[in-house]
N, C-alpha and C positions, 0 to 999 in steps of 0.2 A: 504494500500500500504506500510505502514511503516514496517509491519511484513514481507512482501515479500522482501523488501529491506534489512532487517536485515539478513534474511536467505541467500540471494544471496551474501551478502558482507562477510559472515562468511568464515573463512579459513579452516574449517573442514567439508564442504559440500560434501556429497557423493551421487551419483546417479547411478542407474542401468538401462540399456536399455535392454529390453527383446524382444524376437521374437520367434515364433513357426516355427520349421523346420520339415517337414515330413522326416522320416528315415525308413529304413527297417532293421530289425534285421537279421544278417546273421549267427552269432555265438555268444555264451555267455559262460563265465566261472565265477568262483568266484571272479576274480580280474578285469574283464572288458568284453568288447564285441566288435564285428566287426559290423559296420553299413554301409548301402549304402544310399546315398542321392543325389538328383539332385542339392543340394545346397552345395557350398564349405564352409567349416567351418575352421577358422584359428586355427592352433595348439595352445593349451593353452586355448581355449574357454571353459568356465565352464557353466554348465546348469543342468537341471533336465530332465532325460530320463523317459518318462511315457508310460506305456503299459496297454491295457485292453485285457485280455485273459480269456476265459471261465467264463465270468461274474465277474472276479476279476480285481481290479486295482493294478498295481505295479508301483513303482517309485524309483529312486535312483539318487543322484547327481553324475555327471561324468565330467571328463576333457578330451577334445579331444587331444590325444597324437600324432596322425598321420592323415594326410589328403592326400590321394593318388589321383592324377588326373586320369580321365577316360582313359583307353587304347583306341586304335583305334577301332571304332565300338561300343564303350560303351558310355552311357550317364550319368553314376552315379559315384560320388566320393566314395572311400572306406575310412571309418573313423574308426580309432582305438580309443576306449574310455576306460578310466580307471575309475573304481568306486572310489569315494572319501569317506573318513571317516569323514563326517561332522556330522553324528549322528549314534547311534547304529542301525544296520539293524533291522527293525521291520518286522511284519508279511507281510506287503505289499512291502517289499524290492525285487528288481529284483534279487539281488545276492542270496537271500534265496530261490528263486523259479527257480534256474538254471535247475534242473532236469525236471521240468514241462515245462519250456520254450524251452529246447533243443529239445523236441519232436515236437514242432511247431515253429521252429527257423525262418521260413520265415514270421514273423509277422510284422504288421505295428505298428510303434511307433511314438511318438511325442517328439521332443527334444526342450525344452524351453531354449534357449540360453540367457545367461546374459553377454552381451558384455561389 
């Protein structure tokens, strides 16, 4: 218990709360993408966007820049996401696969939010 008490009383403790949110890819470019989700995400939320397509896995860190409420008769929020430069885009990067993904833009993705 002493170790836990020491951690909890420290002034530099940082925690991350994560959750998975189902999203649908509507459009993608080299700088970001447009997503649809039944879940509202607060502007500024940062997370990892993950996609499996054609037997390949892609992922990139993104920040939600815009969250538009559903219009009358719609049930999904429209989310504008910007790709973040947290690492050099690798082979499994969404932004490097833009051409492949644009041909199947209505794909299901998973957004792992770090609140």
